[in-house]
N, C-alpha and C positions, 0 to 999 in steps of 0.2 A: 666450679665457681662457690666460694663461700658465702655465707649471710651478710658478711659485711661490706660485701662490694656490690649487692644487688640493690635495685631502687623498688623492687615489690619484693614483700615478705608474705610467705604463708602464715597462717595462724600460729602454728607450731614455731616458725622461725621467730616470729612477733613475741612470742611468749619467752622463748629462751634470750632473746636479745634483751627484754625488759625484766627479767628473771621473775616472771608472773607465770600464773597458770594459764591453761589455754581457755578456760572458761572465764577467766578474768578478761581475755581478750575479747571471747564473743559476747560477752556483757557489755563491755564498751561499746562493740559495734550495735548491738541491740539498743542500748540507749542514746546511741547517737552522738556519742563523745569520740568516737574513732571512725573515721571515714574507710570503707572497705569495699572492694568490688567482686563481683562475682563472674567468672569466666561464662559466656553464654552456653548454655546446655550441660554445664559440669557444676559439680559441687563445690569446687575448688574455690575458696576464698582469697584474694590477694591484697595486700596492704602496703598503699606506698610508704617508703620510709620517713619522708617526711612528715605524713600524718602522725605517724607512731610517735617520732618526736615531738609533735606539739602537745602529748599527753604530759610530756616533762616541764615541771616548773621548779624554779629556785627552790631550794629548801628555806633558804630566808626572803623568800620573795615579797614578804609584806613589810619589809623596812627598805627603804632607799635612803641615800645619802641627799642631803639638803645642800644647795648651793653653797650655804656658809661654811660647810665642812663637817663639823663634829656632831650635828644633829641631824634625824630622819624622823618623818612623820609615817605612821603606817597608814595601811587603807581605813583602818576605823578611827583615824585621827589622834591616836595616842603617840606621843613624843618619846622616840628612843634616844638615849644620850650614850655616847662611848667613851 
């Protein structure tokens, strides 16, 4: 079974999936930015795929299109014109 079809990923699989280092994944877990689970009595850590995908955000997520059409307002209130 490949990593793409699994609902739970190991730290190594999660790192490969997001093209990050394993230490970055572990750091996100320690900081509480990524929810992970340990199997009782084992050292293995498993990360739900949906939790991993929550780390992703749109590259241009700070600007959204206004209902009017050609203007958007960023999170800080600045107006973006297209």
